[in-house]
Each structure stands twice: as C-alpha cells, then as structure tokens.
C-alpha positions in Angstrom: -62.2 -31.4 -5.5 -62.4 -29.1 -2.2 -59.7 -26.2 -2.2 -57.5 -27.4 0.5 -54.4 -25.9 1.9 -52.2 -28.3 0.2 -53.9 -27.7 -3.1 -53.2 -23.9 -2.7 -49.6 -24.6 -2.0 -49.3 -26.8 -4.9 -50.9 -24.1 -7.4 -48.6 -21.5 -6.0 -45.6 -23.5 -7.0 -47.1 -24.5 -10.3 -47.5 -21.0 -11.3 -43.6 -20.5 -11.6 -42.2 -22.7 -14.4 -39.9 -20.3 -16.0 -37.4 -17.6 -14.4 -39.9 -14.8 -15.9 -42.6 -16.4 -13.8 -40.6 -16.6 -10.7 -39.8 -12.9 -11.1 -43.7 -12.3 -11.4 -44.4 -14.2 -8.2 -42.0 -12.5 -6.2 -43.2 -9.2 -7.3 -46.9 -10.2 -6.5 -45.6 -11.4 -2.9 -43.9 -8.2 -2.5 -46.8 -6.0 -3.5 -48.8 -7.6 -0.8 -46.5 -7.0 2.2 -45.6 -3.7 3.8 -42.1 -2.4 3.4 -41.1 -3.0 7.1 -42.2 -6.9 6.9 -39.3 -9.1 7.2 -40.4 -11.6 4.6 -40.8 -8.5 2.3 -37.4 -7.4 3.0 -36.0 -10.6 2.1 -38.4 -10.9 -0.8 -37.1 -7.7 -2.4 -33.6 -8.7 -2.0 -34.4 -12.3 -3.7 -36.3 -10.4 -6.5 -33.2 -8.1 -7.3 -30.9 -11.2 -7.6 -33.4 -13.2 -9.7 -33.7 -10.4 -12.2 -29.9 -10.3 -12.4 -29.7 -13.9 -13.1 -32.6 -13.7 -15.8 -30.8 -10.7 -17.3 -27.7 -12.7 -17.9 -29.1 -15.9 -19.2 -28.9 -14.9 -22.9 -25.6 -13.0 -22.5 -23.1 -15.7 -22.9 -22.4 -15.7 -19.2 -23.2 -19.2 -18.6 -22.2 -22.3 -20.2 -25.6 -23.9 -20.0 -28.3 -21.2 -19.7 -31.1 -23.7 -19.9 -29.7 -25.7 -16.9 -29.2 -22.4 -14.9 -32.8 -21.4 -15.6 -34.1 -24.8 -14.3 -32.0 -24.7 -11.3 -33.3 -21.2 -10.6 -37.0 -22.3 -10.8 -36.5 -25.2 -8.6 -34.6 -23.2 -6.1 -37.3 -20.4 -6.0 -40.0 -23.1 -5.6 -38.8 -23.9 -2.0 -39.3 -20.2 -1.1 -42.6 -20.0 -2.7 -43.9 -23.0 -0.9 -42.6 -21.6 2.3 -44.6 -18.5 1.6 -47.8 -20.5 0.7 -47.5 -22.9 3.7 -47.4 -19.8 6.1 -50.5 -18.0 4.3 -52.2 -21.3 4.6 -51.7 -21.5 8.4 -49.2 -24.3 8.1 -45.5 -24.5 9.3 -42.9 -23.9 6.9 -39.5 -25.9 7.0 -37.6 -25.3 10.3 -34.9 -23.2 8.5 -37.7 -20.5 7.3 -39.6 -20.5 10.8 -37.4 -17.9 12.6 -38.0 -15.4 9.7 -41.8 -15.8 9.6 -42.1 -15.8 13.2 -40.1 -12.6 13.7 -41.1 -10.6 10.6 -43.0 -8.1 12.5 -40.5 -7.6 15.3 -39.8 -4.1 16.0 -36.2 -4.8 17.4 -35.0 -6.6 14.4 -33.2 -4.4 11.8 -34.2 -5.1 8.1 -30.6 -6.2 7.5 -31.1 -9.0 9.8 -34.3 -10.2 8.0 -32.3 -10.1 4.8 -29.4 -12.2 6.3 -31.9 -14.9 7.9 -33.6 -15.3 4.6 -30.4 -15.5 2.6 -29.3 -18.1 5.2 -32.3 -20.4 4.8 -32.4 -20.2 1.1 -28.8 -20.5 0.3 -27.8 -23.1 3.1 -30.7 -25.3 3.1 -32.9 -24.6 0.1 -29.9 -24.5 -2.6 -28.2 -27.7 -2.0 -31.6 -29.9 -2.1 -32.4 -27.7 -5.4 -29.1 -28.7 -7.0 -29.7 -32.3 -6.3 -33.4 -32.1 -7.5 -32.2 -30.5 -10.7 -29.5 -33.0 -11.4 -32.2 -35.7 -10.8 -34.5 -33.8 -13.1 -32.0 -33.5 -16.0 -30.3 -36.9 -15.7 -26.7 -35.2 -14.9 -24.2 -35.1 -12.4 -23.6 -32.1 -10.1 -20.1 -31.7 -11.5 -22.1 -30.7 -14.8 -23.6 -27.6 -13.3 -20.8 -26.8 -10.9 -18.9 -24.3 -13.2 -22.3 -22.4 -13.8 -23.0 -22.4 -10.0 -19.8 -20.7 -9.4 -20.6 -18.3 -12.0 -23.8 -17.2 -10.2 -21.4 -16.4 -7.1 -19.9 -13.4 -9.4 -23.5 -12.4 -10.3 -24.4 -12.3 -6.7 -21.3 -10.1 -5.8 -22.3 -7.7 -8.3 -25.5 -6.9 -6.4 -24.6 -7.9 -2.8 -22.8 -4.7 -2.0 -25.4 -2.5 -3.0 -28.0 -4.1 -1.2 -26.1 -4.3 1.9 -25.5 -0.6 1.8 -29.2 0.3 1.2 -29.9 -1.8 4.5 -27.4 -0.6 6.6 -28.6 1.8 9.4 -28.4 5.5 9.0 -26.9 8.1 11.2 -29.8 8.1 13.4 -29.1 4.2 14.3 -25.4 4.3 14.9 -25.9 2.6 18.1 -26.9 -0.8 16.1 -24.1 -0.4 13.5 -21.6 -2.4 15.5 -23.6 -5.5 16.3 -24.9 -5.4 12.7 -21.2 -5.2 11.4 -20.3 -8.2 13.6 -23.3 -10.1 11.9 -22.1 -9.1 8.6 -18.4 -10.5 9.3 -19.8 -13.6 10.6 -21.9 -14.7 7.6 -21.3 -14.2 4.1 -23.0 -15.3 0.7 -19.7 -16.6 -0.6 -19.0 -18.9 2.3 -22.6 -19.8 2.3 -22.6 -21.0 -1.1 -19.2 -22.7 -0.7 -20.8 -24.8 2.4 -23.8 -25.6 0.2 -21.8 -27.0 -2.4 -20.3 -29.2 -0.1 -23.7 -30.3 1.2 -24.6 -31.0 -2.5 -21.6 -33.5 -2.9 -22.7 -35.0 0.4 -26.3 -35.6 -0.5 -25.4 -37.0 -4.0 -23.4 -39.6 -2.5 -26.0 -40.6 -0.2 -28.7 -40.7 -3.0 -28.8 -44.4 -2.8 -29.1 -44.4 1.0 -32.6 -43.2 1.8 -32.2 -43.2 5.6 -28.9 -41.5 5.6 -30.0 -38.8 3.0 -33.0 -38.2 5.0 -31.0 -37.8 8.4 -28.7 -35.2 6.7 -31.5 -33.3 5.2 -33.3 -33.2 8.4 -30.3 -32.1 10.2 -29.6 -29.4 7.9 -32.9 -28.0 8.1 -32.7 -27.8 11.8 -29.2 -26.4 12.2 -30.0 -23.6 9.4 -33.2 -22.8 11.6 -30.9 -22.5 14.6 -28.8 -20.1 12.8 -31.7 -18.1 11.8 -32.6 -17.5 15.3 -29.3 -16.1 16.1 -29.3 -13.8 13.0 -32.7 -12.5 14.3 -31.7 -11.8 17.9 -33.2 -8.4 18.5 -30.4 -5.8 18.6 -32.2 -2.8 20.3 -35.6 -1.8 21.8 -38.5 -1.7 19.5 -38.1 1.5 17.7 -39.5 0.4 14.3 -43.3 -0.4 14.2 -43.9 -2.5 11.1 -44.8 -5.8 9.8 -48.4 -7.2 9.3 -49.3 -7.6 12.9 -47.9 -4.6 14.7 -44.8 -4.2 17.0 -43.7 -5.5 20.3 -44.2 -4.5 23.8 -44.6 -0.9 24.4 -41.9 -0.7 27.1 -39.5 -1.2 24.2 -37.7 -4.5 25.7 -36.7 -7.1 23.4 -38.9 -10.0 23.8 -39.2 -13.3 21.9 -36.3 -13.9 19.6 -36.2 -16.0 16.3 -38.2 -19.1 17.3 -35.8 -19.7 20.6 -37.8 -17.2 22.5 -34.4 -16.2 23.5 -35.0 -13.3 25.9 -33.8 -9.8 25.2 -32.2 -7.6 27.6 -33.1 -4.4 29.1 -31.2 -1.4 27.2 -27.8 -0.8 28.8 -27.8 -4.2 30.7 -25.8 -7.3 29.8 -27.3 -9.8 32.3 -29.9 -12.0 30.5 -33.5 -11.8 31.8 -36.2 -14.3 31.3 -38.4 -13.5 28.5 -41.8 -12.0 29.9 -45.0 -13.9 29.4 -46.4 -11.7 26.7 -47.9 -13.0 23.4 -45.4 -13.7 20.5 -44.7 -10.8 17.9 -46.6 -12.8 15.3 -49.0 -15.6 15.0 -46.3 -17.6 13.5 -44.2 -17.6 16.5 -46.9 -19.3 18.4 -46.2 -22.1 15.9 -42.6 -22.7 17.4 -43.5 -25.2 20.2 -39.8 -25.9 21.0 -39.4 -22.5 22.0 -42.0 -22.2 24.8 -39.9 -23.6 27.7 -36.5 -22.1 26.9 -34.6 -19.9 29.4 -32.7 -16.9 28.6 -29.6 -19.0 27.3 -31.6 -21.4 25.4 -31.7 -24.2 27.6 -34.8 -26.1 28.8 -36.8 -29.3 28.4 -37.3 -28.6 24.8 -33.6 -27.6 23.9 -32.8 -28.8 20.4 -30.2 -31.6 19.7 -27.2 -31.6 17.8 -29.1 -31.1 14.6 -31.1 -28.2 15.6 -34.4 -30.2 15.5 -36.6 -31.6 18.4 -38.6 -34.8 18.5 -41.5 -35.1 16.2 -41.1 -31.5 14.9 -37.9 -32.4 13.6 -39.1 -35.5 11.8 -42.1 -33.6 10.3 -39.7 -30.9 9.3 -37.6 -33.4 7.3 -40.5 -34.9 5.8 -41.9 -31.7 4.4 -38.6 -30.5 3.2 -38.1 -33.6 1.2 -41.5 -33.6 -0.4 -40.6 -32.3 -3.6 -36.9 -33.5 -3.5 -35.5 -36.1 -5.5 -34.4 -37.6 -2.3 -36.5 -40.4 -1.1 -39.1 -39.2 1.6 -39.9 -42.6 3.0 
C-alpha cells in the first residue's frame, strides 16, 4: 500500500500507546523545531505537564491511575494528529490552525503561543478525549471526574514556573501590560472547568448524532476564533524565529492568527488594512476564511456564531470527530 499522508498520520498516532511513548513523541517533535517556533513553545510546555502526570501515576495521587494514563494518551493523540496533519500538508482542526499558521510570526510573544496551544488542547481536545476514554472503558464521565480534577492540581504545580519562564524580560517591558491582560483573561483552571461542562453536554448528546456533531463543530470553530485573538501580534517584529522566517522588514504587524486581522503601526491606535504581503507561514495561506477580512474582522467570509464558515467548518467538524466515539456520519 502506498505511503499516503493519511497513512503517515495514523502511524504517528499508533506510536504513542502509553504515557511514556507520548513523552517520547513530544521530545521527538521538540527536537526538530527551532526554540522560537510557536508550536515548539507549546510542545515544550506540554512535555513538562505530561512528564509531571507520568511521574505521579505510581505515587498514589490518582484513584484510578490506569484511567488517567489512558485519558492522557487519548488526549495527546489529538495534538499529535494535528502535528502530523500539518507536516503532511493537510489542515489541522480549526482550533489548531491559528497556532500553526502564526508559529513563525516575529510579533507574537512565546507566552501567546503557549496560551493558544493550551486553549486549543484544553477547550477543544480535552472534552472530546474524555468522552472517547469513557466510551472505550465502558464507564461514565462521573467515574473519571475526581481524577480529572486531581490533574488540575498537578497543572497548578507547574503552571506558575512555566509562565515565569515565558514572561518578557526587562528589555520587553513595553509588551508586559498586554501580556498581563492576556494572562488575566484566560486561565488553565477556568478552561478545564469549562471543558468539563462540555464533557457533560457531549455525553448527554451521545445518542443524538446530529446534535453531537453540531456541538463539536461549533466548539472547534469557537476555540479557533479564541486562538486568533490570543495570537494577535502585540508589537513590531523584533524576534526573528520559526521555521520559515519572520515578518515584513518594516516591523509592522501583519496577518494575525488565521483571521488576517491587520496589525497597527507602532504608536497608532487606528486599525489599518492588512497589506498585501505573503502570509508569515505557508500554513497561514490555508486559512481561506481569512483572506477577505477587513481590519475589524468583518467581511464576506466572516465566521458565524460558531466561528466556522461554510464547507470549511463542516470539514473541520468531520476531521475532529474522526477518532472520537461520537458518530461522524
């Protein structure tokens, strides 16, 4: 059988069947990315958290370590599939597209990359992974809920240190205020609480395929919209990094996360239309809904209430359900 893109994506997922294998895959992905790459920034954070969970599986921290381990693997599989899809030239789910599209933008701070990745993985991938895990184990979400919240405490143990590492130093104080606003507007704890509410809704809809599919598709699109906001460039292109180089040489912020939200010239508050320059990465060109937007995000391709558009939204819903216990057809 020929080695198709789908075959390679499946192979990547198949390599991670245990938490230790997930750790190995995350290390492998990280080793192939430059330090400034936005996906690499999130990958390092995710590796730290996964190692923390792994190290506590045998310490009596969890009531059902085997269920936690299985959830960890199923959860990680969604991120690994997004990485594999992007590497194969395919579109990842809508929730991940902003991070992959803006991974090399010089005006986006590493902390923004970390937040956008956490938002995609927690608010979209996590509730679907919990439902998948419960279906596989033949249990109810309430059976895994206590350990789900115990993981919250593990995350709290590493979150502060990671954020301190990613906050800008004295030479970037001009960015500290908007970054502080981002930190105040989004938190891991609130995201996981919201994700559990989504788990309960999806579980109640598991026998209603159309409703479950609609909710999952809306979730994908809305989290993608959040990612665009989190990745809005906060300053001129002062950091050249990522796999495909930086932004325009004049230092003006150009395309933002997927939405082609125009940047602003330094010192000005009036939005300007995004200049007709190539996207920061090849992935940005695969965001068709972004191309005809004006500075305020409006336009003929503007997203609907769920943050998705037309056939692209439907395709995203199908893709993000492909390995879920939720019916996809």
